[in-house]
Phi, psi and omega in degrees: 000152176256163188305319182298339183257008181253147175283167179297324178294321179293321178296317179299315179296322178295319177298318180296314179299319179294318179296320178295320178296320178297317179295325176295317181291328185257022178294131181297145178278189181298333180275358179089357181266148174291130183291341181264311183276338182061036177232159176285321180249093185284116181292332179292315178295322177298317178296319179296320177295323177296321178297314179298317180298315180294319179296321178292321180296317179295319179297318180295321179291323184283340179256012179294141180275155177285155179300143182284329181274139179291150178283129182292336182280342181273141180293145179278143178278135177280137181256000000 
């Protein structure tokens, strides 16, 4: 599927799957270097970790519960 036909949740899930695949490919070897970039601090893996962190942060914000106590400034509904 292409982006115009995907929901926001599907796009988010696709980003997460891609970031995880990148982290698997760029996992440091026994010497601590990325096998693809040949560097100690792999910028690709860092970007993938940032994507995962941001996706988790957005998920936590969107599933936050509403406060249990009613707001004093809002009018009460008559029953």
